[in-house]
N, C-alpha and C positions, 0 to 999 in steps of 0.2 A: 491437643491436635495441632498440626502445623497449618499454615495458611493454605497450602495446596490441598491438604485433606479437608479443610473447611470448605474451600471453594468447590471441590469435587462432590462433597456431600450435598451442598446447597444446590448444585446443578444436576444432581443425580447421575453423574458421569455422562452427561449429554452436553453438546455445544450450547452455550447460552444464547447464541444467535439463531442457528438453524436447527438445533436438536439432533445433529449428527453425532455418531459415536466413534468415528474413525480418527486416529491420530490426534487425540486430545492433548492439549497442553495449557498450562496456566499462564496467562499474559497479564501484565500490569501496564495499563495505558500510561504513556509518558505525560508529563514528567514524573518519573518513578520516585515515590517517597523512599527514604532510607530504610524504613521498616514497614513495608506494606501490610495492611490488614486485609482480611477476607473480602470486605466490601469494596476494596480498591483493586481487586483482581477479578479476572473473568476467565472461564474455561472455554476454549475455542477448539474447533476441529481444524484439521490441516488446511482445508479449503478456506475457511473464514480467516484463519490466522494469516495466511498468505496475502489475502486481500487487505487485511488491516495493516500489515507491515509494508505493503507495497511490493512484496516479492512476486505477487501474481497480479494479473490484470483484473480489474473489477468485473464481476459477472452480474449484471443487473437482474438476470433471471434468478440466479441463486439467492441474491440478496433481497428478493421479495419477502424472505423470511423476516425482514426487519419490520414488516407490518405488524407482527406480533411482538417480537423481542424488544422493539424500541420502547415499549410500555413497561418494561421491567422496573421494579423498585430498587434494584441494585445499582448504586452509583457507577461502578466500573462498566456495567452493561449499558447504562444510559449514555455514558461518555463515548463508548465504542460505537454504538448505533448512531449517535448524533454525528460523529466524525465521518462514518461511512456514508451516511445520507448526504452530507455536504459534498463528499467526493463524487458521489453518483450524480448529484444535481449539477455539478460542474461539467459533467460529460455530456456531449451532444446526444448520445444514445441512452443516457441514464434515465430519461423519462421524467416528466414533470411530477410524477408521484413522489419522488424522493424529496423534492423541495417542499411539496405540500405537507408530507408527513413530518418533516423536520420542523416546519412552522407550527404544527399542532402540538408538538411536545412541550411539556413544561419541565424544566430542570431547576432544582433549587439553585439559588445564586452561586453557592460555592461549587456545585457540580458543573454549572454552566461555565464558570471561570476555569475549571479544570479542563473541560472539553475545548474551550477556546485557546488554552495555553499552547497546544501544538500548532495551531494556526499562526499565533503570534511568533512562536519559535521559528517556523518556516519563513515567515515574512522578514524576520530580522537576521536570518542566517545569510551567508554568502549565496549568490545565485546558484541554484542547483542545476545539474545536468539532467535533462528529462528526455525520455524516448518519445516516439511519435504518439504514444498513448498517454503520456504524462507520467509514466513510472520513473522514479528517481534512479539515475545511473551512478554507480560508484566504482572506484578502482577495483579491478579483478572480475567484474561482471562479464557475462557472455551476452552478446546481442546478435540478432539476425537481421540481415539487410532486407528491406522491404521493396527495393527496386534495384535495377541494374545501375551500377555507377561506373562510368569511365574514369580510370585513374590517370590523371594527367602526368605525363613524363615517365610512366611505367609501361605503357604500351599494352595494357590489358583492361578488361572490364570486370569489375567485381560483380558477380551475378546475384540476382535476387535469391534469397534463401540461404546465402552463405553465412555460416556462423563465424563470428569474430570473438575469440576468447581472450580473457584477461585484458580487457580494455583499460585505458587510462583517460580520465577526463582531462581536457586541456585547461590548465589554470587560466583564470580571467576571461574565459570564453565559454559560457554555458551552452553554446550551440555546437561545440565541437568535442569529439573524442578521438583518441588515437588507438590503433590496433593493427595487428598483422593479418594481411590477406596475401596469399600466394608468396609467403616469405618476405613480403615488403611491409614496412611500417608506413601506414597511411593515416591521413586525417579524414574523418568522416563526420558529416553533419548529423546531429542527433535526430533531426526530423526524418531521416531515412533509415532509422533502425528501430527494432522492437526488442525489448529486454527478453531474454530467454529464462525459462525455469522460474 
């Protein structure tokens, strides 16, 4: 059997985090080994996968499922839950429960090192562009303005709710992105945008 078949069989075709059955995919938490084995992969629904990758905002209510799944004996599930709990704990509205649960978990030393590898990778990488919710922004993303922004020198105000497509992070300044609004290329502060989709 392939790794995907093994993972699906182990998870009984249900999301390893929330038990959902929609839009399932096999995910290998970073850093990805060259030849991943079944215990290094996790089956996730579309909702959980989006939150793990950062493509979707964290949903503390949905992630209450971690109260159960964090206790899995599968290393990839442990790593995924541990990282999500850390992200939730860092959010103002994540609730103290996430930090409490994370502190209760025991991960074998090599599993903990794997879970922490992503954190180290983020800390040592160049400063990342993040939106108002902390989601990472990359070139080509679409963002939505969260407040009205007067555009200096252009004579108009970019309205709250305006979608800015195909953005470009400004090199060497993690607080700025550029994008087109009303056919004008403008610089926007990341704290005034929210990642779409």
